[in-house]
N, C-alpha and C positions, 0 to 999 in steps of 0.2 A: 313459581317462575313468573317473570314479568311477561305480560302480554306483548306480542310483537308491536302493537300500536304504541305502547309506552316507550319501547326502546328496541327498534328493529335490529340494530347492529348487535347489541348484547344478546338478544333473543336468538338471532341466527348463529352466533358463535356458540352458544350453549347447545342448541339443537344439533349443530354440525359436529361438535365434540362428541356428543352422545352417539350420533350416527357413525362417526369414525371408529368408535369402539364396538359397534355392532348392535346397538339397540335404539329403538325409537322411543323418545321420552313421551310420557303421557301427562299432559298438562291437566291437573286436577283444579285445585283452587289457584287462581292467579291473583296477583296483587300489583297495583300500579306503582309501588315504590319498593326499593330493596329493603328498607326497614320493615315494611309490612311482610315481605317474604320471610324474613328472619322470625317475625312473630308467628307466622303460620307454621313454621318448622317447630317453634317452641310449643305450639298448641297441638302438636302431633298430626298435622295435616300432610306430612311427608318430608322429603328432603329436597334440596335445591343446590344447584351450582350457582355460585355468586362470585363477583370480582373479589380479589384479595383485599381490597380496601374496605369491604363490608365487615371484615373481621374485627374492626374496632367497635362494631355495634354489639355490645354485650347483653345478652338476654339469658336469664336462668334456664338451664336445660339444653342450651344449644352449644354444640362443639363444632369447631371449624377444622378442616383437614386439608392440607395442601394437595392439589392435583398437579402432578408433574407431567406436563405434556407440552412439547414444542408446537403442537398443532393448535393449542388454545392461545389465541392472541386477539387483542382488541386495540383499535386505534383510539388515542386520546387527543384532544385538542386543547390548546391553551387559549383562554379568553381573557381579554383585558380591554379597558376603555381605549378608544383611539386617541383621545386627547390626554392620556395619562403621561405625566413626565416625571413620576417618582423614580428615583434611582433603585429602590428595592424591587419595583416591578421589572425594570430592565435587568437587574441582577438575576431575578428568578427566571425570566424568559431565557437569558443566556445559559443558565444552568440547565434548564429543561431541554434546550436545544443540544447541549453537550451530551445528554443521556439519550436523546432520541435516535431511533433507528430510521434511516432514510426509507421513505415509501417508494417502492419500485413500481 
């Protein structure tokens, strides 16, 4: 698990999801990066909930399984340079906005 100091939002989402299902997660070995978390799982230090994007990190001995829950959500932000005038950046931003769910 990532320590709260490394990613407060992700940490809180994971802990909240565990609590919603009736258990309190016990943080054993923590890692400052998600790739390190996957390596700890491979080294048999436990299991972890990770964002779906982490599934692209392939490490021998690690399997990923989808967790279907509408209560697990995390906000993402799009970052770009203020002075960027490239059309591909504008196109990506427009596409990201079209998929975004409005924040209430």
